[in-house]
C-alpha positions in Angstrom: 8.0 12.5 6.9 7.7 11.7 3.3 4.9 13.5 1.3 4.1 10.6 -1.0 5.0 6.8 -1.4 5.3 5.2 -4.7 4.8 1.6 -5.3 3.9 0.1 -8.8 1.2 2.1 -10.5 0.2 3.8 -7.3 1.1 6.8 -5.4 -0.2 7.3 -1.7 -0.3 10.7 0.2 -0.7 9.7 3.9 -1.2 13.5 4.9 -4.1 13.8 2.3 -5.3 10.4 2.6 -5.0 10.0 -1.0 -4.3 7.0 -3.2 -3.8 7.2 -6.9 -3.5 4.3 -9.4 -2.4 5.2 -12.9 -3.0 8.7 -11.9 -6.9 8.0 -11.1 -8.1 8.4 -7.3 -8.9 5.0 -5.8 -11.8 4.8 -3.2 -10.6 3.6 0.1 -12.8 2.7 3.2 -11.6 4.2 6.4 -10.2 0.8 7.4 -8.1 0.5 4.3 -6.9 4.1 4.7 -5.9 3.7 8.3 -4.1 0.5 7.5 -2.2 2.1 4.4 -1.1 4.9 6.7 0.1 2.7 9.4 2.2 0.8 6.9 3.4 3.8 5.1 4.8 5.0 8.4 7.4 2.4 8.4 8.0 1.5 4.7 9.9 -1.8 4.2 9.2 -2.8 7.7 7.2 -5.6 8.9 4.4 -4.5 11.5 2.5 -7.0 13.6 -1.2 -7.5 13.2 -1.7 -6.5 16.9 0.1 -3.2 16.3 -1.9 -2.7 13.1 -5.0 -3.4 14.9 -4.2 -1.0 17.5 -3.2 1.9 15.0 -6.3 1.2 13.0 -8.8 0.8 15.7 -9.7 -2.6 14.3 -11.4 -4.7 16.8 -9.7 -8.0 16.0 -6.4 -8.9 14.3 -8.2 -11.2 11.9 -10.1 -8.1 10.5 -6.6 -6.8 9.6 -6.4 -9.8 7.0 -9.7 -8.8 5.6 -8.5 -5.0 5.1 -5.3 -6.3 3.7 -6.9 -8.6 1.3 -9.2 -5.8 0.2 -6.2 -3.3 -0.1 -4.3 -5.8 -2.2 -7.2 -6.0 -4.8 -6.9 -2.1 -5.2 -3.0 -1.8 -5.2 -1.5 -5.0 -6.5 -1.3 -6.1 -10.2 -1.8 -9.8 -9.0 -3.3 -9.6 -5.4 -2.8 -13.6 -5.0 1.1 -12.8 -5.4 1.6 -9.4 -3.8 4.8 -7.4 -4.5 3.8 -4.2 -2.5 1.8 -5.3 0.6 3.7 -8.4 1.7 3.0 -10.8 4.3 5.7 -11.4 6.8 5.5 -14.8 8.2 5.0 -14.9 11.9 5.3 -11.1 12.2 2.6 -9.3 10.2 2.6 -7.1 7.0 5.0 -4.7 5.3 4.5 -2.2 2.7 7.3 -2.2 0.1 7.6 1.1 -1.8 9.6 1.3 -5.0 
C-alpha cells in the first residue's frame, strides 16, 4: 500500500488521513476523507457511485456527487474541468494521481 499519493499541488496520506496542498494542510470533512481514501485505494481506476456510497457510508449515490464537487474545490486548479478527480461516464469516479 502506498504511503502517499501525489496529484498536482496535493499530497494525500490515506493512513494519516491527511491532505496537503502546496504543503499546507487542507481541512476535509469525514465524508470527503472517506471518499478520497476509497478512491486512493485504486488510483487510475473508475469506481462506481454505488461502491463509493458503500465504502463511505453515504446514504445515497447522489450524496457522492456532492462530496466529489466539494472535494474538487479543494484539490483541483479548476474544479469545472477536473484533472485529478475525474468523472467516468456511466461508471463513477476515478482519482488520477501524477
